[in-house]
Kinemage of the C-alpha trace (Angstrom):
@kinemage 1
@onewidth
@group {chain A} dominant
@subgroup {mainchain}
@vectorlist {calphas} color= white
{ca met a 1} P -4.514 33.996 -3.857
{ca leu a 2} L -4.105 33.600 -7.609
{ca trp a 3} L -0.317 33.451 -7.369
{ca ala a 4} L -0.586 30.658 -4.787
{ca leu a 5} L -2.970 28.753 -7.064
{ca arg a 6} L -0.627 29.152 -10.033
{ca lys a 7} L 2.303 27.872 -7.965
{ca ala a 8} L 0.256 24.917 -6.755
{ca leu a 9} L -0.799 24.016 -10.300
{ca thr a 10} L 2.797 24.312 -11.479
{ca leu a 11} L 4.013 22.041 -8.682
{ca val a 12} L 1.343 19.436 -9.449
{ca ser a 13} L 2.079 19.612 -13.183
{ca val a 14} L 5.784 19.019 -12.486
{ca tyr a 15} L 4.996 15.867 -10.528
{ca phe a 16} L 2.463 14.803 -13.151
{ca ala a 17} L 5.221 14.939 -15.756
{ca tyr a 18} L 7.521 13.080 -13.378
{ca met a 19} L 4.946 10.358 -12.766
{ca met a 20} L 4.336 9.947 -16.489
{ca glu a 21} L 7.782 8.371 -16.633
{ca tyr a 22} L 6.485 5.642 -14.316
{ca arg a 23} L 3.107 5.058 -15.999
{ca gly a 24} L 3.930 1.405 -16.637
{ca glu a 25} L 4.846 0.876 -13.011
{ca ile a 26} L 1.693 2.702 -11.894
{ca leu a 27} L -0.371 0.328 -14.035
{ca phe a 28} L 1.221 -2.633 -12.260
{ca trp a 29} L 0.508 -0.956 -8.892
{ca met a 30} L -3.130 -0.689 -9.915
{ca leu a 31} L -3.316 -4.296 -11.053
{ca ser a 32} L -1.808 -5.381 -7.739
{ca gly a 33} L -4.852 -3.849 -6.045
{ca val a 34} L -7.405 -6.208 -7.585
{ca ala a 35} L -8.183 -7.918 -4.256
{ca pro a 36} L -11.743 -6.436 -4.270
{ca phe a 37} L -12.521 -8.511 -7.354
{ca phe a 38} L -11.587 -11.714 -5.513
{ca phe a 39} L -13.919 -10.736 -2.679
{ca met a 40} L -16.544 -9.925 -5.308
{ca ser a 41} L -16.316 -13.457 -6.681
{ca ala a 42} L -16.615 -15.015 -3.231
{ca trp a 43} L -19.590 -12.907 -2.154
{ca ser a 44} L -21.305 -13.275 -5.537
{ca glu a 45} L -21.124 -17.051 -5.194
{ca ala a 46} L -22.594 -16.760 -1.691
{ca ala a 47} L -25.388 -14.614 -3.136
{ca arg a 48} L -26.155 -17.189 -5.832
{ca arg a 49} L -26.540 -19.774 -3.065
{ca gly a 50} L -28.922 -17.483 -1.200
{ca leu a 51} L -26.611 -17.004 1.777
{ca thr a 52} L -26.611 -13.189 1.811
{ca pro a 53} L -29.259 -10.439 1.591
{ca tyr a 54} L -27.724 -8.996 -1.581
{ca gln a 55} L -27.734 -10.231 -5.161
{ca ala a 56} L -24.631 -11.093 -7.176
{ca asn a 57} L -24.961 -7.896 -9.247
{ca asp a 58} L -25.063 -5.861 -6.033
{ca tyr a 59} L -21.707 -7.285 -5.010
{ca ala a 60} L -20.277 -6.676 -8.476
{ca arg a 61} L -21.270 -3.002 -8.288
{ca tyr a 62} L -20.094 -2.610 -4.719
{ca phe a 63} L -16.675 -4.217 -5.051
{ca phe a 64} L -15.943 -2.384 -8.275
{ca ala a 65} L -16.734 0.837 -6.389
{ca val a 66} L -14.405 -0.385 -3.619
{ca phe a 67} L -11.667 -0.835 -6.206
{ca val a 68} L -12.189 2.724 -7.468
{ca ala a 69} L -12.271 4.181 -3.951
{ca arg a 70} L -9.061 2.377 -3.008
{ca gln a 71} L -7.319 3.653 -6.130
{ca leu a 72} L -8.260 7.218 -5.209
{ca val a 73} L -7.205 7.142 -1.549
{ca ile a 74} L -3.978 5.131 -1.703
{ca val a 75} L -0.951 6.958 -0.210
{ca trp a 76} L 2.780 6.463 0.257
{ca ala a 77} L 3.946 9.703 1.922
{ca his a 78} L 5.233 7.757 4.940
{ca trp a 79} L 7.632 5.817 2.733
{ca asn a 80} L 8.916 8.870 0.816
{ca leu a 81} L 9.315 11.008 3.922
{ca ser a 82} L 11.056 8.268 5.882
{ca glu a 83} L 13.460 7.691 2.987
{ca asp a 84} L 14.178 11.437 2.703
{ca ile a 85} L 14.937 11.618 6.428
{ca arg a 86} L 17.269 8.601 6.401
{ca ser a 87} L 19.123 9.744 3.286
{ca gly a 88} L 19.399 13.379 4.348
{ca lys a 89} L 17.376 14.533 1.331
{ca leu a 90} L 15.067 16.354 3.705
{ca ser a 91} L 17.905 18.840 4.241
{ca phe a 92} L 17.557 19.906 0.603
{ca arg a 93} L 13.803 20.275 0.992
{ca leu a 94} L 14.301 22.516 4.032
{ca leu a 95} L 16.239 24.935 1.815
{ca gln a 96} L 13.286 25.344 -0.516
{ca pro a 97} L 10.801 28.203 0.133
{ca ile a 98} L 7.906 25.793 0.602
{ca asp a 99} L 6.803 23.454 3.334
{ca pro a 100} L 7.788 19.876 2.337
{ca val a 101} L 4.235 18.659 2.958
{ca trp a 102} L 3.134 20.419 -0.241
{ca val a 103} L 5.797 18.566 -2.217
{ca tyr a 104} L 4.574 15.183 -0.979
{ca leu a 105} L 0.961 16.192 -1.618
{ca ala a 106} L 1.780 17.332 -5.176
{ca asp a 107} L 3.520 13.991 -5.705
{ca his a 108} L 0.265 12.197 -4.901
{ca leu a 109} L -1.960 14.520 -6.931
{ca gly a 110} L 0.315 14.311 -9.959
{ca glu a 111} L 0.209 10.517 -9.732
{ca arg a 112} L -3.599 10.606 -9.668
{ca gly a 113} L -3.543 12.440 -12.974
{ca val a 114} L -1.670 9.486 -14.472
{ca arg a 115} L -3.832 6.896 -12.710
{ca leu a 116} L -7.252 8.261 -13.711
{ca pro a 117} L -7.103 7.419 -17.453
{ca met a 118} L -6.016 3.890 -16.566
{ca met a 119} L -8.928 3.618 -14.139
{ca phe a 120} L -11.271 4.699 -16.926
{ca ala a 121} L -9.918 1.942 -19.179
{ca ile a 122} L -10.350 -0.659 -16.417
{ca thr a 123} L -13.907 0.630 -15.891
{ca leu a 124} L -14.777 0.032 -19.539
{ca val a 125} L -13.379 -3.503 -19.396
{ca phe a 126} L -15.228 -4.290 -16.164
{ca phe a 127} L -18.627 -3.181 -17.424
{ca trp a 128} L -18.034 -4.966 -20.705
{ca leu a 129} L -17.563 -8.165 -18.680
{ca tyr a 130} L -20.343 -7.356 -16.167
{ca pro a 131} L -22.915 -5.217 -18.033
{ca his a 132} L -25.655 -5.978 -15.486
{ca ala a 133} L -23.539 -4.355 -12.759
{ca leu a 134} L -23.722 -0.963 -14.458
{ca val a 135} L -25.657 1.528 -12.348
{ca trp a 136} L -25.789 5.312 -12.170
{ca pro a 137} L -26.124 6.556 -8.569
{ca gly a 138} L -27.420 9.925 -9.719
{ca ala a 139} L -25.572 13.221 -9.792
{ca ala a 140} L -26.001 13.698 -6.040
{ca gly a 141} L -24.679 10.228 -5.188
{ca ala a 142} L -21.744 10.551 -7.572
{ca cys a 143} L -20.753 13.982 -6.254
{ca leu a 144} L -21.193 13.034 -2.594
{ca gly a 145} L -19.139 9.898 -3.144
{ca ala a 146} L -16.393 11.938 -4.803
{ca leu a 147} L -16.414 14.421 -1.899
{ca leu a 148} L -16.151 11.633 0.677
{ca ala a 149} L -13.373 9.984 -1.348
{ca ala a 150} L -11.461 13.292 -1.403
{ca leu a 151} L -11.837 13.646 2.368
{ca ala a 152} L -10.840 10.007 2.850
{ca phe a 153} L -7.711 10.682 0.808
{ca gly a 154} L -7.014 13.646 3.101
{ca val a 155} L -7.216 11.453 6.200
{ca asn a 156} L -5.040 8.738 4.656
{ca phe a 157} L -2.470 11.262 3.476
{ca leu a 158} L -2.241 13.049 6.823
{ca val a 159} L -1.931 9.742 8.687
{ca ser a 160} L 0.769 8.602 6.270
{ca tyr a 161} L 2.617 11.925 6.555
{ca ser a 162} L 2.387 11.903 10.361
{ca ile a 163} L 3.776 8.363 10.510
{ca gly a 164} L 6.566 9.365 8.158
{ca leu a 165} L 7.464 12.221 10.523
{ca leu a 166} L 7.995 9.686 13.297
{ca ser a 167} L 11.138 8.672 11.398
{ca leu a 168} L 12.647 11.875 12.771
{ca trp a 169} L 12.860 9.998 16.084
{ca leu a 170} L 12.808 6.354 14.976
{ca glu a 171} L 15.113 4.599 12.550
{ca asp a 172} L 12.189 3.596 10.342
{ca ala a 173} L 8.536 4.258 11.149
{ca thr a 174} L 7.041 3.036 7.873
{ca glu a 175} L 5.879 -0.293 9.286
{ca ile a 176} L 3.600 1.556 11.708
{ca phe a 177} L 1.462 2.371 8.687
{ca asp a 178} L 0.819 -1.364 8.315
{ca leu a 179} L -1.237 -1.215 11.519
{ca trp a 180} L -3.372 1.532 9.981
{ca tyr a 181} L -3.776 -0.539 6.825
{ca val a 182} L -4.856 -3.649 8.746
{ca ala a 183} L -7.511 -1.650 10.615
{ca thr a 184} L -8.624 -0.164 7.298
{ca leu a 185} L -8.787 -3.608 5.729
{ca phe a 186} L -11.140 -4.978 8.379
{ca phe a 187} L -13.282 -1.935 9.215
{ca ser a 188} L -13.578 0.088 6.007
{ca gly a 189} L -15.715 -2.285 3.963
{ca met a 190} L -12.913 -3.714 1.844
{ca leu a 191} L -13.723 -7.312 2.830
{ca ala a 192} L -17.511 -6.980 2.796
{ca pro a 193} L -20.197 -4.291 2.908
{ca leu a 194} L -20.346 -2.920 6.439
{ca ser a 195} L -24.112 -3.451 6.445
{ca leu a 196} L -23.307 -7.169 6.913
{ca tyr a 197} L -21.269 -6.505 10.080
{ca pro a 198} L -22.732 -7.076 13.570
{ca gln a 199} L -24.428 -3.986 14.970
{ca ala a 200} L -22.130 -3.999 17.990
{ca val a 201} L -19.077 -3.645 15.730
{ca leu a 202} L -20.692 -0.833 13.763
{ca gln a 203} L -21.448 1.075 16.956
{ca val a 204} L -17.817 0.830 18.078
{ca ile a 205} L -16.320 2.049 14.802
{ca ala a 206} L -19.052 4.576 13.934
{ca trp a 207} L -17.008 7.662 14.823
{ca thr a 208} L -13.632 6.316 13.776
{ca pro a 209} L -12.503 7.239 10.258
{ca phe a 210} L -12.432 3.640 9.028
{ca pro a 211} L -16.065 3.122 7.874
{ca tyr a 212} L -15.813 6.223 5.688
{ca leu a 213} L -12.464 5.612 4.011
{ca val a 214} L -13.891 3.101 1.524
{ca tyr a 215} L -17.431 2.013 2.384
{ca ala a 216} L -18.994 5.491 2.358
{ca pro a 217} L -17.943 6.504 -1.173
{ca ala a 218} L -18.234 2.958 -2.530
{ca gly a 219} L -21.678 2.541 -0.995
{ca leu a 220} L -22.947 5.796 -2.481
{ca trp a 221} L -21.590 4.925 -5.926
{ca ser a 222} L -23.111 1.432 -5.854
{ca gly a 223} L -26.532 2.479 -4.541
{ca met a 224} L -26.273 1.133 -0.981
{ca glu a 225} L -27.612 2.855 2.120
{ca val a 226} L -24.918 5.105 3.575
{ca asp a 227} L -25.142 7.644 6.392
{ca trp a 228} L -23.213 10.223 4.395
{ca arg a 229} L -23.910 13.042 6.870
{ca arg a 230} L -22.164 11.208 9.682
{ca gly a 231} L -19.408 10.224 7.259
{ca leu a 232} L -18.914 13.841 6.221
{ca leu a 233} L -18.695 15.051 9.818
{ca ala a 234} L -16.394 12.211 10.865
{ca leu a 235} L -14.008 12.749 7.947
{ca leu a 236} L -13.899 16.510 8.532
{ca phe a 237} L -13.099 15.923 12.198
{ca trp a 238} L -10.339 13.384 11.492
{ca asn a 239} L -8.837 15.565 8.779
{ca leu a 240} L -8.583 18.404 11.287
{ca phe a 241} L -7.232 16.102 14.002
{ca phe a 242} L -4.476 14.603 11.867
{ca leu a 243} L -3.670 17.988 10.354
{ca leu a 244} L -3.016 19.429 13.814
{ca leu a 245} L -1.077 16.312 14.809
{ca ser a 246} L 1.110 16.448 11.689
{ca arg a 247} L 1.886 20.146 12.204
{ca trp a 248} L 2.876 19.502 15.819
{ca leu a 249} L 5.072 16.556 14.801
{ca trp a 250} L 6.687 18.671 12.086
{ca arg a 251} L 7.528 21.541 14.419
{ca ala a 252} L 8.882 19.220 17.099
{ca gly a 253} L 10.696 16.965 14.642
{ca arg a 254} L 12.351 19.799 12.747
{ca arg a 255} L 14.130 20.843 15.923
{ca his a 256} L 15.188 17.227 16.440
{ca tyr a 257} L 16.394 16.671 12.850
{ca ser a 258} L 20.170 16.343 12.659
{ca ala a 259} L 21.022 14.824 9.259
{ca met a 260} L 24.093 16.033 7.400
{ca gly a 261} L 23.390 19.457 5.948
{ca ala a 262} L 20.393 20.167 8.186
């Protein structure tokens, strides 16, 4: 067990060093994800006009938490895997004594190590500009939010990896991920707190992964009411589902793979 942990840490550290070369680009990626702050401005103005049940500071806290949650769960495995399949680079990965999924996962985890200090700096700037939005959800809320964010990352990663594997049959499957992103955009709380959605919509999406990819951790961090028990069970279920799906796609696709050198 210890040797596996040492190998995993080494692999992550290698990709951390690799991602450090792209720290400037990563900063621009982060700044391109500031859409939650635009929604914050719109909803805060609505709150000042008395059109919503929340106050402007509530929206500031919530949408900043949305920004943090999105930064933690963003993935790109579908793009990397699809590119490796088209270029034949996957053949090289098949020669290595490790399942390629661990390489793509280490790529993401190493990148998070570069992203986190930048997120901390953005956090300081945000609360300097909006000091009244500062709130501490308590140790339990912070830890539960972090756990849900980790599970949400797992779902996103496995979905992204599974879609990337479809490139073993299709010329390019990356655009399929756009459908997942659109559903996430509308049903994960990125546009507005899900508590503002019609009850009928909430009942339909309750056991899908979408309400828990962003809203659950962001809601816990910002002090909103969140059914974290249902979120925990739903995310565990969808992690298991997409894990089994990705392993089946990998086994079937590996037999189908026919790039030069495979």
